[in-house]
C-alpha positions in Angstrom: 25.2 81.4 103.3 26.2 80.1 106.7 24.2 77.5 108.5 22.0 78.6 111.3 21.4 76.5 114.5 18.3 76.8 116.7 18.7 77.4 120.4 17.3 75.4 123.4 14.4 77.1 125.0 16.3 77.2 128.3 19.7 78.2 127.0 22.9 79.2 128.6 22.1 82.7 127.6 19.7 82.8 130.4 22.3 81.4 132.8 24.9 83.9 131.8 23.0 87.1 131.3 20.7 86.8 134.3 20.0 83.7 136.4 16.3 82.8 136.7 14.8 83.6 140.1 14.3 80.0 140.9 17.9 79.0 140.0 20.6 78.5 142.6 24.3 79.3 142.7 26.7 76.9 144.4 30.4 77.3 145.2 33.1 74.6 145.2 36.2 74.9 147.4 39.5 74.1 145.8 41.4 71.0 147.0 44.5 73.2 146.9 43.4 76.8 147.3 45.2 79.9 146.1 46.7 81.2 142.9 47.6 78.8 140.1 50.2 79.5 137.5 51.6 78.4 134.2 53.7 79.8 131.4 52.2 82.8 129.6 50.8 82.1 126.1 50.9 84.5 123.2 47.9 86.2 121.8 46.5 84.6 118.7 44.1 86.5 116.5 41.3 84.7 114.8 40.6 87.8 112.7 37.3 86.4 111.4 33.8 87.7 111.0 32.7 86.3 114.4 29.1 87.1 113.5 27.8 84.7 116.0 30.2 84.9 119.0 27.4 84.9 121.5 26.7 81.3 120.6 29.9 80.2 122.2 28.2 80.5 125.6 24.9 79.1 124.5 24.1 75.4 124.6 22.7 74.7 121.2 20.2 72.1 120.2 20.9 72.0 116.5 18.4 71.0 113.9 19.4 69.5 110.6 21.0 72.2 108.6 19.8 73.0 105.1 21.1 75.6 102.7 18.7 78.1 101.4 19.6 77.9 97.8 20.8 74.5 96.6 22.9 74.7 93.5 23.0 72.0 90.9 26.4 71.8 89.2 26.1 72.2 85.4 28.0 69.7 83.3 31.2 70.6 81.6 32.6 69.4 78.3 36.0 68.0 79.2 36.7 64.6 80.6 39.3 63.8 83.2 42.7 63.1 81.6 44.8 60.1 82.7 46.9 60.7 85.8 50.6 60.3 85.7 52.4 57.4 87.5 53.8 59.9 90.0 50.3 61.2 90.8 48.9 57.7 91.3 51.7 57.0 93.8 50.9 60.1 95.8 47.2 59.5 95.8 47.7 55.9 96.9 49.8 57.2 99.8 47.1 59.7 100.7 44.4 57.1 100.6 46.2 54.7 102.9 44.2 54.2 106.0 45.3 57.3 107.9 42.3 57.0 110.0 43.7 53.8 111.4 46.0 55.8 113.7 42.9 57.2 115.4 40.9 54.0 115.4 43.7 52.2 117.3 43.8 55.1 119.8 40.1 55.1 120.1 40.0 51.4 120.9 42.7 51.8 123.4 40.7 54.5 125.1 37.6 52.4 125.1 39.5 49.7 127.0 40.3 52.3 129.6 36.8 53.5 130.2 36.6 52.2 133.7 35.9 55.0 136.1 38.8 56.8 137.6 38.5 57.9 141.2 38.1 61.6 141.6 41.1 61.8 143.9 42.6 65.2 144.7 46.3 65.5 144.2 48.5 68.4 145.1 51.2 69.5 142.6 54.6 68.0 143.2 57.6 70.1 143.5 58.5 72.0 140.4 55.0 71.6 138.8 52.7 74.5 138.1 49.0 74.3 138.4 47.7 76.7 135.8 47.8 80.1 134.3 46.5 83.3 135.9 46.1 84.3 139.5 43.4 85.2 141.9 42.2 88.7 141.3 40.4 89.2 144.6 37.5 90.9 142.8 34.8 88.7 144.3 34.6 87.3 147.7 32.7 84.0 147.9 30.6 83.2 150.9 32.4 81.5 153.8 31.5 78.0 154.9 30.2 79.4 158.2 27.6 81.4 156.2 26.6 78.6 153.9 25.1 75.1 154.1 27.1 72.0 153.3 25.7 68.4 153.5 29.1 66.7 153.0 30.0 64.6 156.0 33.3 63.1 155.0 36.0 65.8 155.1 38.2 66.0 152.0 41.9 66.1 152.8 43.6 69.2 151.7 47.2 68.8 150.5 49.7 71.4 151.2 50.0 73.6 148.2 53.3 74.0 146.4 54.4 77.6 146.2 54.2 78.9 142.7 55.2 82.3 141.2 52.6 84.6 140.0 53.0 84.8 136.2 53.0 87.9 134.0 49.4 88.5 133.0 48.7 86.7 129.7 47.4 88.7 126.8 44.0 87.8 125.5 44.2 84.6 123.4 41.5 85.7 121.0 40.1 88.9 119.7 37.6 90.8 121.9 34.2 89.4 121.4 30.6 90.2 122.2 30.2 87.0 124.1 28.2 87.6 127.3 30.2 87.6 130.5 29.2 85.8 133.6 27.9 88.2 136.2 29.2 87.8 139.7 27.0 85.5 141.8 25.5 86.9 145.0 25.1 84.1 147.6 24.9 80.4 147.7 26.0 77.2 149.5 29.7 76.2 149.6 30.7 72.6 149.1 34.0 70.8 149.5 33.8 69.0 146.2 31.8 69.1 143.0 31.1 65.4 143.2 29.5 65.7 146.6 27.2 68.5 145.4 26.1 66.7 142.3 25.4 63.5 144.3 23.3 65.4 146.8 20.5 65.8 144.3 20.1 69.5 145.0 21.2 70.7 141.6 18.5 71.3 139.0 18.3 72.7 135.5 19.3 76.4 135.4 21.6 76.3 138.4 25.1 77.6 138.3 28.2 76.0 140.0 31.3 78.1 140.5 34.7 76.6 141.2 36.8 78.8 143.5 40.5 79.7 143.2 42.9 76.8 143.0 43.3 73.2 142.0 40.2 71.0 141.9 41.8 67.7 140.8 40.5 65.4 138.0 36.7 65.7 137.7 34.5 62.8 136.6 30.7 63.4 136.2 28.3 60.4 135.9 24.6 60.1 135.5 23.7 63.7 135.7 20.8 64.5 133.3 19.1 67.9 133.6 16.1 69.3 131.8 17.9 72.6 131.1 21.6 73.6 131.1 23.6 73.7 134.3 26.7 75.9 134.2 30.0 74.8 135.7 32.5 77.7 135.6 35.2 79.5 137.5 34.1 82.1 140.0 34.3 85.4 138.0 37.7 87.0 138.6 39.2 83.7 139.9 41.2 80.9 138.4 40.0 77.2 138.7 42.4 74.5 137.5 41.1 71.0 136.7 43.5 68.2 135.8 41.0 66.4 133.6 37.3 66.5 132.8 35.4 63.3 132.0 31.6 63.0 131.5 29.5 59.8 131.4 25.7 59.4 130.8 24.9 63.0 131.3 23.2 65.8 129.5 22.7 69.6 129.6 26.0 70.5 131.1 28.0 73.6 130.2 31.7 74.1 131.1 33.1 77.6 130.8 36.4 79.4 131.7 38.3 76.5 133.3 42.0 75.8 133.1 42.8 72.1 132.2 46.1 70.3 132.0 48.0 67.4 133.6 50.1 68.0 136.7 52.6 65.3 135.9 54.2 63.6 132.9 53.2 60.4 134.6 49.5 61.2 134.3 47.4 58.8 132.1 47.8 59.7 128.5 44.7 60.5 126.3 42.1 63.2 126.3 42.1 65.8 129.0 38.4 66.6 128.2 36.4 63.6 127.3 32.7 62.8 126.9 31.2 59.4 125.9 28.5 58.3 123.5 25.8 58.3 126.2 26.0 62.1 126.7 24.1 64.8 125.0 23.7 68.6 124.9 27.2 69.5 126.3 29.0 72.8 125.9 32.7 73.5 126.3 33.6 77.2 126.0 36.5 79.5 126.9 38.7 76.6 128.2 42.4 76.9 128.4 43.6 73.3 127.6 47.3 72.3 127.5 49.3 69.2 127.9 51.1 70.6 130.9 51.5 73.9 132.7 54.6 74.8 130.6 52.9 74.3 127.2 53.4 78.0 126.5 57.1 77.1 126.0 56.4 74.4 123.3 58.7 76.2 120.8 61.7 75.3 123.0 60.6 71.6 123.5 62.8 68.8 122.3 61.5 65.8 120.5 61.5 63.9 123.7 59.6 66.7 125.5 56.8 66.3 122.9 56.9 62.5 123.3 56.7 62.8 127.1 53.4 64.7 126.7 51.0 62.3 124.8 47.9 64.2 125.8 44.9 65.1 123.6 42.9 68.2 124.3 39.3 67.2 123.5 37.6 63.9 122.6 33.9 64.6 122.5 31.3 61.9 121.7 27.6 61.7 122.1 24.9 63.9 120.5 24.8 67.7 120.2 28.0 69.3 121.4 29.3 72.9 121.3 33.1 73.3 121.4 33.8 77.0 121.1 36.2 79.8 122.0 38.7 77.4 123.5 42.5 77.8 123.4 44.6 74.6 123.0 48.3 75.0 123.4 51.3 72.6 123.2 49.3 69.4 122.7 49.5 66.1 120.9 46.1 65.8 119.3 43.9 68.9 119.4 40.1 68.8 119.1 38.4 65.5 118.2 34.6 65.5 118.0 32.8 62.3 117.2 29.5 63.6 118.5 26.7 64.1 115.9 25.4 67.7 115.6 28.7 69.2 116.7 29.4 73.0 116.5 33.1 73.6 116.6 33.9 77.3 116.2 36.3 80.1 117.2 38.9 77.7 118.7 42.7 78.1 118.5 45.0 75.1 118.3 48.5 76.5 118.6 51.4 74.0 118.7 50.5 70.3 118.1 52.3 67.1 117.2 49.4 65.0 116.2 46.3 66.2 114.3 44.8 69.6 114.8 41.0 68.9 114.5 38.6 66.1 113.7 34.8 66.0 113.2 33.2 62.6 112.6 29.6 63.2 113.4 26.7 63.9 111.0 25.4 67.4 110.7 28.6 69.0 112.1 29.9 72.5 111.5 33.5 73.5 111.8 34.0 77.2 111.3 36.2 80.2 112.3 38.9 78.1 113.9 42.7 78.6 113.6 45.2 75.7 113.7 48.9 76.5 113.5 52.5 75.3 114.2 52.8 71.6 113.6 55.6 69.5 114.9 56.9 66.2 113.6 58.0 64.0 116.5 56.9 60.5 115.4 55.5 58.6 112.4 52.2 60.4 112.4 51.1 62.1 109.2 49.7 65.4 110.7 46.5 67.0 109.4 45.2 70.4 110.1 41.7 68.9 109.8 40.7 65.3 109.1 37.4 63.4 108.9 36.4 59.9 107.9 33.1 58.0 107.8 32.2 55.3 110.2 29.7 52.5 110.1 27.7 51.3 113.1 30.5 49.0 114.1 33.1 51.8 114.0 34.9 50.7 110.9 36.5 53.7 109.0 35.5 54.3 105.4 32.6 51.8 105.7 29.7 54.3 106.2 28.6 57.7 105.0 29.4 61.0 106.8 26.6 63.4 106.1 26.3 67.2 106.1 29.8 68.2 107.3 30.5 71.9 106.8 34.1 73.2 107.0 34.1 77.0 106.6 36.0 80.2 107.4 38.9 78.3 109.0 42.7 78.9 108.9 45.1 75.9 108.8 48.7 77.1 108.9 51.5 74.5 109.0 53.8 77.1 110.4 53.5 80.7 111.4 56.3 81.1 113.9 59.0 83.6 113.0 61.8 81.1 114.0 62.2 77.8 112.4 62.6 74.4 114.1 64.1 71.1 113.0 60.8 69.5 114.2 58.7 71.6 111.9 56.2 69.2 110.1 54.7 69.0 106.6 51.1 69.3 107.7 48.4 68.1 105.3 45.6 70.7 105.2 42.0 69.4 105.0 42.3 65.6 104.5 39.2 63.4 104.0 40.8 60.1 103.0 38.0 57.6 103.9 34.5 58.5 102.6 31.8 58.5 101.6 31.0 62.1 102.4 27.5 63.2 101.4 26.5 66.9 101.5 30.1 68.0 102.3 30.8 71.7 102.1 34.3 73.2 102.2 34.3 76.9 101.7 36.2 80.1 102.6 39.1 78.3 104.2 42.8 79.3 104.1 45.3 76.4 104.0 49.1 77.0 103.8 51.4 74.0 103.7 54.5 72.7 101.9 53.1 69.2 101.2 50.7 68.0 98.5 47.4 67.7 100.1 45.9 71.1 100.7 42.3 69.8 100.3 41.9 66.1 99.5 38.6 64.3 99.4 38.3 60.6 98.6 34.6 59.7 98.0 32.3 62.8 97.8 28.6 63.0 96.9 26.5 66.1 96.4 29.3 68.3 97.7 31.0 71.7 97.2 34.5 73.0 97.5 34.4 76.7 96.8 36.3 79.9 97.5 39.2 78.4 99.4 42.8 79.7 99.3 45.2 76.8 99.3 48.8 77.9 98.8 52.5 77.3 99.7 53.6 79.4 102.7 56.4 80.9 100.7 54.2 81.7 97.7 56.4 79.8 95.3 54.9 78.0 92.3 54.6 74.3 91.8 52.2 71.5 92.5 52.1 71.8 96.3 49.6 72.2 97.8 46.7 71.1 95.6 43.0 70.6 95.7 41.8 67.1 94.7 38.6 65.0 94.7 39.2 61.3 94.0 37.2 58.1 94.3 36.5 56.3 97.5 39.4 53.9 98.3 37.1 51.0 97.4 36.7 52.4 93.9 33.3 54.0 94.3 33.3 57.3 92.3 32.7 60.7 93.6 29.6 62.3 92.0 27.9 65.7 91.8 30.7 67.8 93.1 31.3 71.5 92.5 34.9 72.8 92.7 34.8 76.5 92.0 36.3 79.9 92.7 39.4 78.5 94.6 42.9 79.9 94.5 45.4 77.0 94.7 48.9 76.0 93.5 47.3 73.1 91.6 43.9 71.6 90.8 44.1 67.9 90.4 40.4 67.3 89.5 38.8 68.4 86.3 35.2 68.5 85.1 33.6 65.2 84.2 30.0 65.4 83.0 29.5 61.7 83.3 29.8 62.0 87.1 28.5 65.5 87.6 31.9 66.8 88.5 32.2 70.6 87.7 35.5 72.5 88.1 35.3 76.1 87.1 36.6 79.6 87.8 39.6 78.3 89.8 42.8 80.3 89.8 46.2 78.6 89.7 48.7 80.6 91.8 52.2 80.7 90.4 53.4 83.6 92.6 51.9 84.4 96.0 53.7 87.8 95.9 51.8 88.7 92.8 48.4 87.6 94.1 48.3 88.5 97.8 48.9 91.7 99.8 51.3 90.2 102.4 51.5 86.5 102.4 54.5 86.5 104.7 52.3 87.8 107.4 49.3 85.6 106.6 47.5 88.3 104.8 45.8 86.7 101.8 43.6 89.6 100.7 44.1 90.2 97.0 46.2 92.8 95.3 44.5 95.0 92.9 46.3 93.2 90.1 45.5 89.7 91.3 44.2 87.2 88.8 41.6 86.3 91.5 39.9 89.7 91.3 36.3 89.4 90.1 37.3 85.9 88.8 34.6 83.9 90.6 31.4 82.5 89.4 28.5 84.4 91.1 26.2 81.4 91.3 28.9 79.2 93.0 30.2 81.7 95.6 29.1 81.9 99.2 27.1 84.9 100.3 30.1 86.2 102.3 33.8 85.7 102.7 36.0 84.4 105.6 35.7 87.8 107.3 32.0 88.0 106.9 32.1 90.6 104.1 29.3 90.3 101.6 30.1 89.0 98.1 30.5 90.4 95.6 32.1 93.8 96.0 32.9 94.2 92.3 31.4 93.0 89.1 31.8 89.4 90.2 32.9 87.5 93.3 36.7 87.3 93.9 38.3 83.8 93.9 39.7 82.5 97.1 38.6 83.0 100.7 38.7 86.8 100.8 36.4 89.2 98.9 38.8 92.1 98.4 37.3 94.1 95.5 
């Protein structure tokens, strides 16, 4: 059963479907007006159930999630056998402080928290602003017809001519997410900063950015009683170089293009919120390192190193990060906020880590991470989490109620190979403790050992995941493993059931409440799956995973939202095929 989140009384649904009568629409002129361009990006299919797509445009206030039917793992008879010397070495490597790489970066960012001036800057020669072009479908009010209270004129740099790109195919499957209806009338302002500082904006208002480049945007001290939408004018393209939010709440950002204009831009997150923020939503954003990120497959090692940008670093309380496309980036989506909902995002082409979620009561679902590049000493993970204490020390606290479900983590899906292709670790949780952890209905393909690795789990479940080698060959890699916390504290009360994996490195241990049952070891992907070469992990009729799951351990549905079971018993793995 999937976790359900409650909605704010005044949600974005109201803003998007039909603005309240009292709400106002505002328009922001671009610093550099006109069409903005970037390299086209290929369509990527999430191919998931998407049973709750509308939530991508709703600002959610999430209450503590609870599962309807808690399951108590039954004890098993066998004890864990001694690990080999080789395994101990591999586990020691896995449990090295991999979170340290992020802690160092986080401390560096904290040292750079001084406010940056929101200074407009025109693209330099040879740089592109963004992807897409003005459609001309909607004409915004002219300044002569609208009111503006800004007295200091904003200098408008001369735009650099840029070619209009070939229309980009949709980056995700069609969804039933509400579209933003065209506004009718409203005031036009020269900058977003001037409008917000005017004090005119109230909860429920909508702010539309017009065609063109809007510079780096910093928002401070803007707390609203209900959501305020900041989006591109429907049918137009708004490019923002970066987005930073301090001490603000009830803001929703939708449909913007975000990337750096220059390789000399400050490194770090392009979308950043701090611990003093709450109730933020980031949806349908196109986030890239630079305008040419669609060409990341042709980048050299130095090209990657020259683009040390992260896509998202979201802190605070209660955040939605949904339906975004991240392309050609260093680190992808990093959420430290408690009560984070991270769903239906695509991270395509990355050289750091794909995703992180470090806040209590967070849900990570229906995302796709793919095509990992090795350009430095980083050990890349599709998804990683670690606990933090109040002082920010990794592995010293307890991360509670993290759910990772219905995701796809593919080390490589490109048809062509690359000498920079990395050995991505799948779901790596190296520094617990983790209490109430749920990992279910995920697909992980990688050539390295750690498909799903958890060090320090309490009262947790790892069920119905498919964790396999991309070529379907037999052997140890990748595996599923639950180990002790690195300080020696044992994992307790953990259910590991109904998975399909190349190897299972944890066995039942009644003394600790560890139960491992109905897991299928895959010796040949070709024998088990319909078309593994094309990422189709539905089961063949002769698969050992057919009807092999334990009914009491299986989720109510599979990665595509199909109800379990279809046959006499649930299938093992992420897909319910028969």
